[in-house]
C-alpha positions in Angstrom: 0.1 0.0 -0.1 1.3 3.5 -1.0 1.3 5.8 2.1 0.7 9.2 0.7 1.4 12.3 2.7 -2.4 12.6 3.0 -2.9 9.2 4.6 0.1 9.7 7.1 -1.3 13.1 7.9 -4.8 11.6 8.5 -3.4 8.7 10.5 -1.1 10.6 12.7 -2.6 14.0 13.1 0.4 15.7 11.5 0.5 18.7 9.4 0.6 17.9 5.6 4.3 19.3 5.7 5.4 17.0 8.6 3.6 13.9 6.9 5.3 14.8 3.6 8.8 14.7 5.2 7.9 11.3 7.1 5.9 9.4 4.4 8.6 7.8 2.5 10.4 6.4 5.6 7.0 5.3 7.2 6.4 3.6 4.0 10.0 2.1 4.2 9.4 1.0 7.8 6.0 -0.7 7.0 7.7 -2.5 3.9 10.8 -3.7 5.9 8.8 -4.9 9.0 5.9 -6.4 7.2 3.3 -3.9 8.4 1.2 -4.5 5.3 -2.5 -5.0 6.2 -4.4 -1.7 6.3 -5.6 -2.4 9.8 -2.1 -2.9 11.0 -0.9 0.3 9.0 -3.8 2.2 10.7 -2.6 1.1 14.3 0.9 1.9 13.4 0.1 5.3 12.2 -2.1 6.2 15.2 0.5 4.9 17.8 3.4 6.6 16.2 1.4 9.8 15.6 0.5 9.9 19.3 4.0 9.0 20.5 5.5 11.6 18.5 3.1 14.5 19.1 1.7 14.3 15.7 5.1 13.8 14.0 6.5 16.8 15.8 8.8 15.3 18.5 11.5 12.6 17.8 13.0 13.2 21.1 11.1 13.3 24.5 11.1 16.7 26.1 13.4 16.3 29.0 12.9 18.3 32.3 13.9 16.2 34.2 10.5 15.8 35.8 9.8 13.7 38.9 8.8 10.8 36.6 12.1 11.2 34.5 14.3 11.1 37.5 13.0 7.6 38.1 15.0 6.7 34.8 18.2 7.1 36.6 19.8 4.3 38.8 19.2 3.0 41.1 15.5 3.0 40.7 13.3 0.2 40.0 12.3 2.0 36.8 15.7 2.5 35.6 16.6 -1.1 36.2 13.6 -2.4 34.2 14.9 -0.1 31.3 18.6 -1.4 31.7 19.7 1.9 32.7 22.7 1.1 34.8 25.1 4.1 34.7 24.4 7.7 36.0 23.1 9.8 33.1 21.5 6.9 31.3 17.8 8.3 32.0 18.6 11.3 29.9 20.9 9.8 27.4 18.5 7.0 26.5 15.3 9.1 26.9 12.4 8.3 24.5 13.5 8.8 20.8 12.0 8.0 17.4 8.4 8.0 16.4 7.5 5.5 19.0 9.8 6.8 21.7 12.5 4.0 22.1 13.6 4.3 25.7 16.3 2.9 28.2 19.7 1.4 27.7 18.1 -2.1 27.1 15.9 -1.1 24.2 18.6 1.1 22.6 20.9 -2.0 22.7 18.3 -4.0 21.1 17.5 -1.3 18.5 21.1 -0.9 17.9 21.4 -4.6 16.7 17.9 -4.5 14.8 18.6 -1.4 12.9 22.4 -1.8 12.6 23.3 1.7 14.1 25.7 2.6 16.9 22.9 4.0 19.2 24.7 3.5 22.3 27.4 6.0 21.4 25.1 8.0 19.1 21.5 7.8 20.6 20.6 11.1 18.8 20.6 9.1 15.4 17.0 8.1 16.2 16.0 11.9 16.1 16.5 11.8 12.1 13.3 11.2 10.5 14.4 8.1 8.6 15.9 6.5 11.8 12.8 7.8 13.8 10.5 5.9 11.5 12.5 2.7 11.0 13.0 2.5 14.7 9.2 2.5 15.2 8.8 -0.2 12.5 11.7 -2.1 14.1 9.8 -1.8 17.5 6.4 -2.9 16.0 8.0 -6.1 14.6 10.2 -6.8 17.5 7.1 -6.6 20.0 4.9 -8.5 17.5 2.4 -5.7 17.5 0.9 -6.6 14.2 -0.7 -9.5 15.7 -2.5 -7.5 18.1 -3.5 -4.8 15.6 -4.9 -7.6 13.4 -6.9 -9.1 16.2 -8.5 -5.5 16.9 -6.8 -5.6 20.4 -6.0 -1.8 20.1 -6.2 -1.2 24.0 -3.6 -4.0 24.7 -1.4 -2.7 21.7 -1.4 0.7 23.5 -0.5 -0.7 26.8 2.6 -2.5 25.0 3.6 0.7 23.2 3.1 3.1 26.0 3.4 0.9 29.2 -0.1 2.3 30.1 -3.1 3.7 28.4 -1.8 7.4 28.4 -3.6 9.2 25.5 -6.0 6.4 24.8 -8.6 8.8 23.3 -6.2 10.5 21.1 -4.9 7.0 19.9 -8.2 6.0 19.2 -9.3 9.0 17.3 -6.2 8.8 15.2 -6.8 5.1 14.5 -10.3 5.8 13.4 -8.9 8.4 11.0 -6.2 6.1 9.6 -8.6 3.4 9.0 -10.9 5.8 7.1 -8.1 7.2 5.1 -6.9 3.5 4.3 -10.4 2.1 3.6 -9.7 -0.4 6.3 -12.6 -2.4 7.7 -13.8 -1.0 11.0 
């Protein structure tokens, strides 16, 4: 399926200008990581759209907030993310269209994407790598199966770790399905 800028804009809530910039990379991510069914593409667009603030942010806004301070060792959150060194929380903050977070996920993404993300985590801020990292995450976490089964809430929990922004994600999902002509 050809992801036009108009489809990407509808499914992510992005401006047409942002969608035009990301569309070829999102197309490549979908092809590379077998996100091919319109229902799967719709879920992918909705989740990446929400996680990136409608294709505006490829890097988490860092305060640090109280919640972000928990990304630093020795907290349980840091341990769960594989953050072992002082500064890992900020160094491996959410990046890419799906917000890859934590030393462990950066290590896995480095292998999967064949990029040196441990020494150059900022590579995930580049539109191409931001989109490809989202596709890799989708594939690595077997999210297509959830999308095809219509388990959008469970899929959201896998992407976000919670149900943050569920209403926005659902609205984007509905728009993406409509733009793609996917069954509801």
